[in-house]
N, C-alpha and C positions, 0 to 999 in steps of 0.2 A: 445458440441456446434459446429455448422457448420458455417464456415467463408469463405467468398469469399475475397481473397486478390487481390486488383487491383494495379498493378505496372505500374507507368508512367515514363516518360523520364527524370529522375534526376539521377545524379551520385550516389545518396543514394540508388538507386535500388540494388546496390551491397549488401546492408545490409539485403535485404528481404529474402535471403537464411537462415540466422540465425533466422530471425523473424518467418518464416514458420516452421522451425525446433523446435523452442521453443514452439509454439502453439501445435504442434504435440506431443512434449514431455509431455505436460500437458494434453494430451488426447483429444484435439480438432481436428476436420477434417477441412482441408484447401483445397480450390480450387482456382487456380490462373487465373486471366485475365491479359493480357499484351497489352499495346499499341505498335505500330510499333516502336516508339522512344525508349521505354524501352528495346525492343529486340535487339537494337543496343548497349546497355550497358551491359546487361547480356544475355546469351543464354537461350532460353526457356527450354532447357534440364536441366539446373541447377535448375530451379523452379519445373520442373517435378520431379526431384530427391528429392527436399526439401519437396514437398507436397504429393508425392506418387500418383499424378493424372495428367492426360494430361492437358496442359495449353491451355486456349482459346486465340487464336490470331486473329481469324476472326469469325464473326457470320455466321451460316450456317442454313440449313433446320432444324437443331435440336433446333432452337430458344433458344440458350444458355442464352440470356439476359432475357428471361422469366423463363426458367428452374431454374436459380440460383438467381432469384430476391427476393425470400421469405425465404432466409436462416436466421440464427440467427443474422448475422452481415455482412455488407459490409464495408471492411476496405481499404481505399485508402492510400497506403503507399509505396513509397513516393507520395505526392500530389504536382504536379507542379502548377505554376501560370496558366498554360494553362488549366488544368483540373478543377481547382477551378473556373476560370472565365467562362468556358463553362457550368459547372453545375449550376452556379449561374443564368444563363439565359436559362438553359435547352436546350442546343445545343447538338444534338446527331450526332456524325460523326465518332465514332470508337466503338469497343466493350465495353470499359470501360464506356464512357459517355452514351451509350445506356443502359447498365445495370443499371447505377446510376439512370437514369430517370425512368426506369421501377420499380426499387426497391423503389424509392421515392413515386411512385404512390401506392405502396402496404404498405406504412408506415413501411418499414423495417429499422431498425437502421443503420445509416451510420456514420462512423468516418473517418475524414481526418487527415493525418499526413503531414503537409506542409514541404517542403525541397527545398530551393532555395536561391539565393543571397538576402541579407536583403533589398536592394532597390526594388527588385521585390516583396518581401513580403509586404513592405510598399505600393507599388503601387496597390496591389490587396486587401488591407485591407477592402475596402468597400464591395467587393464581399464576403470576409470572414464574415463580420458582417451580410450581407444579408442572407447567408446560416445559420449562427447561429440563426438568428431570425426564420428561417424555421425549426429549430429543429435539424440541423446537428451538430454533435459534432466534436471538433478539439482538438488534442493533441498538446500543445504548442511546437514549435521547440526549439532547444537549440541554442541560439544566441551566436555565437563565430566566431572570425576572419572575421567579416563583412558578415556572412552568417547565414541564418536560417537553422541550421543543423538538421539532423535526431536525434530524441531523443534516449535515451537508450532503448534497446529492452524490458527490464522489465517494463519501464514506459508505453510503447505502449500496452503491454499485460494487465497490470493492468487497464488501461483506457478502453480497449476494453471489458473486462469482466464486468467492472462496467457499461458500457453503455448498454450492453445486459440486465443485471439484473435490472437496473433502468427502461428500456423500459418495462420489464415484470410487474414491479410495476405500472407504469403509465397505462398499458393496463388491469390491474386487473387480471393478470394470474400468479402472483408470489405466491410461497408457503409461509407458515408462517415464515420459517427461514429468508426469505428476507424481508417480510412485517414488521416484528418486529424490524428490524435493519435499513432498508432504511430510509434515511432522518432524522435519529436521530443524535443529536450532541454528538459525542464521543471524549473524551479526553483520551489519553494513554500516561503515563509517561514511559520512558525507560532509560536504562543505569545505571551508578553508579555515585553518586555525588562525588565531589572532594573538600576537605577542605584544604585551604591554610595554610602552616606553614610559608612560606616566598614567595616572588614572583616567585621562581623557584620550590620549593618543596611543597608537600602536602600529604595527606592521602586519599585513595580511597578504592574501593573494586573490586572484580573480575567480577562484572556483565558486560556482553558483549553487552546487548541490543538485542540479537537475538530473545528471546521470545517476547519481546515487539514489535519488528519489524514485526514478523509473525502475531501477533494480529492486528497490524495496517493494514497490507495488507488485512487481512480477513475482517476487518471493511470497508475498502475502496471498495473492490469488491462487498460487500453486499449493497453498496449505502449510507453508513453513511457519514455525514459531519465530517470529521476526522481532529483532531489537535493532533500533537505529542509534548509532553513536554520532551525535550531530555537533559539528563545529559551526562557525558562522556560516549562514546560508541565506539565499535569496528566494527560497521556495516555501510554499505553504504545505506543511506536512499534515496529512490526514490525521484526525483525532483518534482513529481506530488503531494507530500504530503505537507501539511502546517506544518512547524516545528518551534517551539519556543525553543530557547536554555535556559537551566537552569543548569549550571554546578555545582553550590554549593547548599547545603541544604537551605541556607538563600534565594538564588535567586529562588529556586523552591517553597519555602514557599510564597514568594512574588507573583509569577505567579499564584499559586494555588488560593490565595485570589482574584486575578483579574479574573480568568477564570471560576472557578467552578460554579458560579451562572448561567452561560449560557449553561451548559451542561446537557444532559439527562443521560449519562453513563460515569463513570470514572473508568478506568482500571489502577491500580497502580502497574505496573511491575518494576518501577525504584527501585534500591537498594539505599535508602537514608541513609547517614551516621548516625550512632547512637551517635557519639562523634565528637567534634571539638576542636582544640587546644585553650586553654584559651588565650595564647599570640600569636599574629601573627605579625611577623616583616615585615616592609616595605622595607627591604634590604635583600640581600642574606646572610644567616648565614654562617660564615666561617667554612670550614670543618676541620680546624686545632685544634678545641676544642672539648672536650667531650660535649655532648648535652643531656639534659633531657627535656622531654616534659610533660606537664600536660594537660589533657583533661577534658572537661565537657560534660555531656550528652545533647543531643538535644531532643527537644520535638518532638513527633511522628506527622508528618504532617497528616497522614491518620486519626488520631483521630479528626481532625478539619473539615473533609469534610462534614459530615452530619450536623454539626452545621452551616455551611455556606449555604448548599443546602440540606434540609431534604428530598427532593423528588428525588435526584439523585440515580441511581442504582450504587452501589459501589462494585467494585471487588478488593479484596485484594490478595496479594501473600504472602505465608508463606514458606520461605526456612528454612529447619532444617538440622541437620547433625547427621547421625548415631543414629536415634531413631526409635522406633517401629511405625507401622502404627497407632495403637491405640493412642499412645502419640501424634503423628502428628495431628490426627483428633481432639484430645482434645485441642491442641494449636490453631487450626483453630477456634474451637468453642469459645474459650476464646476471640480471636480477634473479632469474630462476636458480642459477648456480650459487649466488651469494646469499640469497634469502631463503630459498627453498619453496618459492611459490609454485603451485601446481598448474596455475594458468595465469598468463599475463595478458592484459588488454592494452594494446599499444596504439597510440594515435598521435598525429601531428597536428597541433593546434594552429599551425600557420595555414593549413588548408582551408579553402573557402567552405563555410558551413560547419566547420569543426572548432571554431573559436570558443573560448570560455564563455559560458552563458548562452550559447546557441541552442536552438531546439533540435538540431540534427547532429549527426556525427558519422564518421566512418572509422572503423577500427580493424586491427589485425589481432586475431586470437592466437597466442603463442603458447603451445604446450609441447607434447611429444609430436605434434603436427602443427602446421601453419594454415590458418583459415582467414581469408579476408572477407570482411563484411562491408559492403558498399554503402555509400552515403544514404542514410535513412533517418527516420525520427528516432529519438532516444528511446522511445517506448519499444520500437522494433529492435533496436540494438540490444536493449535489456533482454528481450525475448530470445535473441540469438545467443547471448551470453549464457542464459540459463539453460538453453537447449544444449550448449556445449558442456556446461557443468554436469548436467544430468547424464551425459555419456561417460564422464570421468570418475564419478564418485561410486 
């Protein structure tokens, strides 16, 4: 993907070095344009280092505003009140504003990342709405300390890739992997449920939520309407995601009943407790006594999904420990028969690199065919899973 990063005169311009480097780390090409005010905050040499390309500070006979107007994405980050207002009324008086008008005429995707004092952000809200009506995308700022601050780098990257992919879908130039997922309503559960013993203590499991989060990111950038149902987790979930908390199995059950009828795909990565304490105290149990606990089994939430929404594409996960591949595949097939899952992602957490909380995994995708995905990062595993889903729905 080729991106033009337009940097304007906000103190948040200092963050664009990291932003450009992150895009390049993910394999994207970045060209920077800077306004005069931006170059007073960070030196153009810094952005040249970050992008690996010469920075455009002034337009020349090379007609840079035309040459770079039909890239995959024009990203204005940070976007000041000045540039938002100028572009709203198509005023062209610097390299950035001129590029934006040219790109808009070519229907190139444009994303703004506002960064300014909150009173200024409020003052230009009508201009923001005007641009949104014209198809310009905005990454919501992080409102903090009376300022509309620069969002997290990851949020900007996710929103940028999503904008490019949705633009391809709208223009009819997307491949099948995008077309099959874009605009689908996808629910992903992640983490491990927590069952209370008393208000302080409880039982849980070692699920970190990492696999679920990578699947959520992949769904989001492919243009899905994503909702995360989050149990206890050890990962930082991007602010751009719609997240519903469901810490206990009972709360997750309740949310499933409410949500499932409205979704096209449910990916059940959450490790839901198999047992819950029979007696739960409403006070902290004293540690000075011996304690025996009795548990009762919980009904499997996943068994109810197809009964609530028979048309949903259901993806189940089957984590086993120290068993053969043949046995693991058999277990997955049993789940498909008993639950109605359309795809089961099976893995053995005893394998090196596949433990709970690891950054990698290797899985077997079980449906009407069997596909083994070798040890790889969970990001790549998520991509393989969605590639498989896109061929089945």
